[in-house]
C-alpha positions, -999 to +999 in steps of 0.1 A: -848-289-719-857-325-707-833-354-709-840-392-712-822-405-680-816-441-671-820-436-634-810-472-625-777-467-644-772-433-628-774-448-593-750-476-602-726-449-612-730-433-578-750-403-589-782-393-571-815-384-586-823-350-571-853-327-568-837-302-593-846-310-630-816-322-650-793-319-621-776-346-601-754-351-571-721-371-573-716-396-545-681-403-533-676-432-508-647-432-484-639-467-472-632-466-434-638-429-434-601-422-441-593-396-468-559-379-475-564-342-473-549-336-508-581-350-524-602-323-508-589-299-534-603-321-562-637-323-544-636-285-540-629-280-577-658-302-588-682-285-564-673-250-575-669-257-612-697-282-619-719-281-588-735-254-567-704-248-545-716-271-517-704-304-504-726-326-481-710-350-457-731-382-456-739-403-426-720-432-442-687-413-444-688-401-479-694-369-499-722-357-521-716-329-545-750-315-555-761-292-584-742-310-612-757-309-647-765-344-660-746-338-692-714-330-672-713-365-656-686-378-679-664-348-672-669-351-635-660-388-636-627-380-652-619-354-625-628-379-598-604-406-610-574-395-588-597-397-558-609-432-568-573-443-574-562-429-540-589-446-521-584-479-538-620-482-550-627-513-571-634-501-607-639-519-640-631-491-664-611-460-654-626-425-659-661-439-656-668-429-620-676-448-589-691-483-592-719-484-566-752-500-560-769-517-530-739-524-507-732-492-488-698-477-479-680-497-452-679-472-424-655-471-394-646-451-363-612-435-363-596-466-347-563-473-331-543-449-353-557-421-332-580-433-304-565-447-272-596-468-265-596-486-299-583-522-300-575-523-337-569-504-369-605-500-381-596-482-414-573-510-425-599-537-420-626-516-436-604-512-467-598-549-467-636-556-466-641-530-493-620-550-517-640-581-510-675-568-513-674-540-540-689-535-564-722-553-555-759-547-560-771-564-527-783-542-499-758-547-471-744-523-445-712-529-426-696-508-399-665-512-378-658-498-343-626-500-324-641-509-290-674-517-272-680-479-269-693-483-304-689-447-316-698-457-352-731-472-340-723-505-356-753-522-339-775-503-364-759-522-393-762-556-409-727-564-397-711-546-368-675-554-362-665-545-326-629-546-315-622-567-284-591-575-264-586-600-237-565-581-211-534-598-198-527-594-160-492-594-145-498-597-107-462-588-099-467-553-114-499-547-096-497-523-066-533-527-056-545-492-064-578-506-078-580-479-105-590-507-130-616-521-106-632-488-100-633-479-137-646-513-147-675-510-122-684-474-133-677-475-170-678-511-181-692-544-169-680-548-133-659-577-143-630-570-120-627-577-083-600-570-057-593-601-038-563-609-015-545-578-026-547-587-063-573-582-091-593-611-105-613-609-137-647-626-144-642-638-180-679-642-186-686-606-176-656-591-194-665-570-225-630-570-238-630-532-239-594-529-227-601-499-204-583-516-176-551-514-197-556-477-201-563-470-164-535-491-149-506-468-138-480-496-135-486-516-167-500-546-148-527-548-175-516-551-211-534-558-244-532-593-259-513-593-292-541-614-307-567-593-325-602-606-319-637-591-324-674-594-316-695-597-347-731-584-343-757-588-370-789-576-386-794-543-370-813-517-390-831-484-392-858-477-418-895-475-420-903-510-410-892-527-377-860-509-368-838-529-344-805-533-327-780-559-340-776-589-318-743-608-310-735-635-335-699-645-327-677-633-298-639-635-298-638-642-336-607-635-357-604-612-387-601-638-415-633-656-403-652-623-404-642-616-440-652-651-451-685-648-433-692-615-452-683-631-485-706-661-478-734-637-470-735-626-506-739-662-517-767-666-491-785-635-505-781-647-540-798-679-531-827-665-510-834-630-522-870-623-532-866-619-570-899-599-571-888-573-545-892-537-557-863-527-578-849-562-575-835-553-541-842-567-506-824-557-474-804-587-461-820-584-427-855-591-441-841-622-459-828-634-425-862-628-410-877-649-437-853-679-437-845-678-400-813-675-382-803-712-384-804-712-422-784-679-423-758-694-399-754-726-420-748-706-451-724-680-438-703-705-418-698-728-447-661-736-451-652-712-423-627-726-399-633-705-368-605-698-343-608-718-311-618-688-290-649-680-311-683-683-294-712-687-318-747-679-307-769-709-307-800-688-315-809-652-320-842-634-314-845-599-326 
């Protein structure tokens, strides 16, 4: 039996066109990669009752449940509703499944809830950005990482949000063990020096990784309470011209990042190639066409940057 399927609408409803006739795969995005374990039983039930019993973990921190009959999509959407509610997914009409299109799931490393290296709660910020950008048809990829180790590979995304921290030094607590100096030289940027029995920091070299804080046995180094980030932009994989994201703004605050991402969608709406295949164009190619200066002008419109923020004058990918 053949079915007349609107594949464009299917994809907007977060179902995949598969190689198996009249079968689909349900996509479930998990903002920030954080999912309460109780929802795994729902996913298991759908996979075993409607799918082929398998679940695929995607590279963007979501699930795909393959082998679902097309005519069962409405029933699957009803079963998925508790998961959608629990994850706080923006949805226009309940029991209609996941709204999804061009913008991909906002991915994140495990962050400061678990990792000692992380400088911020990546999941919380990912969920905040999720509320701002979804649902949206434009092709944008966003990833958050807690520190410059970049475990999420944020530099392969359109927006990479890297947690920084300017370490605070209390010379009176320092015993001159040089554990921080040795670690910074071997594992970071060599920004620390031991001079006159105390440690000095080269602010221009410092990556803001915070490893000196972890290594110090006496608490001479502490993390600043202020949460700042490095925003890197327009990295990508794909068939044509893959590249690493380049630094856009260092020491930027959270509110400015969210506003810049919101403004990016206005920039895309203005400059997207309306004749692009499927009506979609990756934002990185739009930036290539308009140039960095135009992009910068649009995304910084009405953004009041914090005084520490350092904006790149130019970027060459």
